[in-house]
C-alpha positions in Angstrom: 0.0 0.0 0.0 1.3 3.4 -0.8 1.4 6.1 1.9 -1.5 7.9 0.3 -3.6 4.7 0.3 -2.7 4.0 3.9 -3.8 7.5 4.8 -7.1 7.1 2.9 -7.7 3.8 4.7 -7.0 5.3 8.1 -9.4 8.1 7.3 -12.1 5.7 6.3 -11.6 3.5 9.3 -11.9 6.5 11.7 -15.1 7.7 9.9 -16.8 4.3 9.9 -16.6 2.2 13.1 -18.2 -0.8 11.4 -15.6 -0.9 8.7 -12.9 -0.6 11.3 -14.3 -3.5 13.2 -14.6 -5.6 10.1 -11.0 -4.7 9.1 -9.7 -5.7 12.5 -11.6 -9.1 12.5 -10.4 -9.9 9.0 -6.8 -8.9 9.8 -6.9 -11.1 13.0 -8.2 -14.1 11.0 -5.5 -13.6 8.3 -2.9 -13.4 11.0 -4.1 -16.7 12.4 -3.9 -18.3 9.0 -0.4 -16.9 8.3 1.0 -17.8 11.6 -0.9 -21.1 12.1 -2.4 -19.9 15.3 -5.5 -22.1 15.3 -5.6 -22.2 19.1 -6.9 -18.6 19.0 -9.9 -19.5 16.8 -12.5 -20.0 19.6 -11.6 -16.5 21.0 -11.8 -15.0 17.5 -15.2 -16.6 16.9 -16.5 -15.3 20.2 -15.3 -11.8 19.5 -16.6 -11.9 15.9 -20.1 -13.2 17.0 -20.3 -10.2 19.4 -20.0 -7.7 16.5 -22.8 -5.9 14.7 -21.6 -7.3 11.4 -24.1 -10.0 10.2 -21.8 -11.4 7.4 -18.9 -11.9 9.7 -21.1 -13.3 12.5 -22.5 -15.8 10.0 -19.0 -16.8 8.9 -17.9 -17.3 12.6 -21.0 -19.4 13.3 -20.2 -21.6 10.3 -16.6 -22.0 11.5 -18.0 -23.1 14.9 -20.0 -25.9 13.3 -16.7 -27.8 12.4 -14.4 -26.2 15.0 -12.0 -29.1 15.3 -11.3 -29.4 11.6 -11.0 -25.7 11.1 -8.6 -25.5 14.1 -6.4 -28.2 12.7 -6.4 -26.4 9.3 -5.3 -23.3 11.1 -2.7 -25.0 13.2 -0.8 -27.7 11.1 1.5 -26.8 8.3 0.3 -29.7 6.2 -2.6 -29.1 3.9 -4.3 -30.4 0.8 -3.4 -27.3 -1.3 -1.1 -29.2 -3.8 -3.7 -31.9 -4.3 -6.5 -29.3 -4.8 -4.2 -27.6 -7.4 -3.8 -30.9 -9.3 -7.5 -31.6 -9.2 -8.3 -28.1 -10.5 -5.7 -28.5 -13.3 -7.2 -31.9 -14.3 -10.7 -30.5 -14.3 -9.6 -27.6 -16.5 -8.0 -30.0 -19.0 -11.2 -32.2 -19.1 -13.4 -29.1 -19.7 -11.1 -27.9 -22.4 -11.6 -31.3 -24.3 -15.3 -31.2 -24.1 
Protein backbone atom coordinates (compact mmCIF):
# COMPACT_ATOMS: atom_id res chain seq x y z
CA UNK A 1 0.00 0.00 0.00
CA UNK A 2 1.28 3.44 -0.82
CA UNK A 3 1.43 6.07 1.91
CA UNK A 4 -1.53 7.89 0.31
CA UNK A 5 -3.56 4.68 0.27
CA UNK A 6 -2.68 3.99 3.90
CA UNK A 7 -3.77 7.50 4.82
CA UNK A 8 -7.06 7.09 2.94
CA UNK A 9 -7.70 3.77 4.67
CA UNK A 10 -6.98 5.29 8.09
CA UNK A 11 -9.40 8.13 7.30
CA UNK A 12 -12.14 5.66 6.27
CA UNK A 13 -11.65 3.47 9.34
CA UNK A 14 -11.91 6.49 11.66
CA UNK A 15 -15.10 7.66 9.95
CA UNK A 16 -16.80 4.25 9.86
CA UNK A 17 -16.55 2.20 13.07
CA UNK A 18 -18.23 -0.82 11.44
CA UNK A 19 -15.60 -0.88 8.73
CA UNK A 20 -12.86 -0.55 11.34
CA UNK A 21 -14.29 -3.54 13.24
CA UNK A 22 -14.57 -5.58 10.05
CA UNK A 23 -10.99 -4.75 9.09
CA UNK A 24 -9.73 -5.74 12.54
CA UNK A 25 -11.62 -9.07 12.50
CA UNK A 26 -10.36 -9.90 8.99
CA UNK A 27 -6.76 -8.92 9.85
CA UNK A 28 -6.86 -11.08 12.98
CA UNK A 29 -8.17 -14.06 11.00
CA UNK A 30 -5.53 -13.56 8.29
CA UNK A 31 -2.85 -13.42 11.00
CA UNK A 32 -4.12 -16.74 12.41
CA UNK A 33 -3.91 -18.29 8.96
CA UNK A 34 -0.44 -16.93 8.26
CA UNK A 35 1.04 -17.82 11.65
CA UNK A 36 -0.86 -21.11 12.05
CA UNK A 37 -2.38 -19.86 15.32
CA UNK A 38 -5.49 -22.06 15.30
CA UNK A 39 -5.57 -22.18 19.10
CA UNK A 40 -6.91 -18.60 19.03
CA UNK A 41 -9.87 -19.53 16.83
CA UNK A 42 -12.47 -19.98 19.63
CA UNK A 43 -11.62 -16.53 21.00
CA UNK A 44 -11.77 -15.04 17.48
CA UNK A 45 -15.19 -16.64 16.92
CA UNK A 46 -16.55 -15.28 20.21
CA UNK A 47 -15.30 -11.76 19.47
CA UNK A 48 -16.63 -11.88 15.92
CA UNK A 49 -20.05 -13.19 16.95
CA UNK A 50 -20.30 -10.24 19.36
CA UNK A 51 -20.02 -7.68 16.52
CA UNK A 52 -22.84 -5.92 14.70
CA UNK A 53 -21.62 -7.31 11.38
CA UNK A 54 -24.06 -10.02 10.17
CA UNK A 55 -21.85 -11.44 7.38
CA UNK A 56 -18.88 -11.89 9.73
CA UNK A 57 -21.11 -13.28 12.51
CA UNK A 58 -22.50 -15.81 10.03
CA UNK A 59 -18.97 -16.78 8.93
CA UNK A 60 -17.95 -17.25 12.57
CA UNK A 61 -21.02 -19.41 13.29
CA UNK A 62 -20.20 -21.62 10.31
CA UNK A 63 -16.62 -22.05 11.55
CA UNK A 64 -17.97 -23.12 14.94
CA UNK A 65 -19.95 -25.94 13.27
CA UNK A 66 -16.73 -27.77 12.41
CA UNK A 67 -14.42 -26.20 14.97
CA UNK A 68 -12.03 -29.15 15.31
CA UNK A 69 -11.35 -29.41 11.57
CA UNK A 70 -10.96 -25.65 11.13
CA UNK A 71 -8.64 -25.45 14.15
CA UNK A 72 -6.45 -28.21 12.71
CA UNK A 73 -6.43 -26.44 9.35
CA UNK A 74 -5.26 -23.25 11.05
CA UNK A 75 -2.66 -25.04 13.17
CA UNK A 76 -0.85 -27.69 11.14
CA UNK A 77 1.48 -26.78 8.33
CA UNK A 78 0.28 -29.72 6.22
CA UNK A 79 -2.64 -29.09 3.90
CA UNK A 80 -4.29 -30.39 0.76
CA UNK A 81 -3.40 -27.33 -1.31
CA UNK A 82 -1.14 -29.16 -3.79
CA UNK A 83 -3.72 -31.91 -4.27
CA UNK A 84 -6.47 -29.35 -4.85
CA UNK A 85 -4.23 -27.63 -7.38
CA UNK A 86 -3.76 -30.86 -9.32
CA UNK A 87 -7.50 -31.63 -9.21
CA UNK A 88 -8.26 -28.13 -10.50
CA UNK A 89 -5.71 -28.51 -13.30
CA UNK A 90 -7.17 -31.88 -14.34
CA UNK A 91 -10.72 -30.50 -14.30
CA UNK A 92 -9.61 -27.60 -16.51
CA UNK A 93 -8.02 -30.05 -18.97
CA UNK A 94 -11.18 -32.15 -19.05
CA UNK A 95 -13.38 -29.09 -19.65
CA UNK A 96 -11.06 -27.94 -22.44
CA UNK A 97 -11.56 -31.26 -24.29
CA UNK A 98 -15.34 -31.16 -24.12
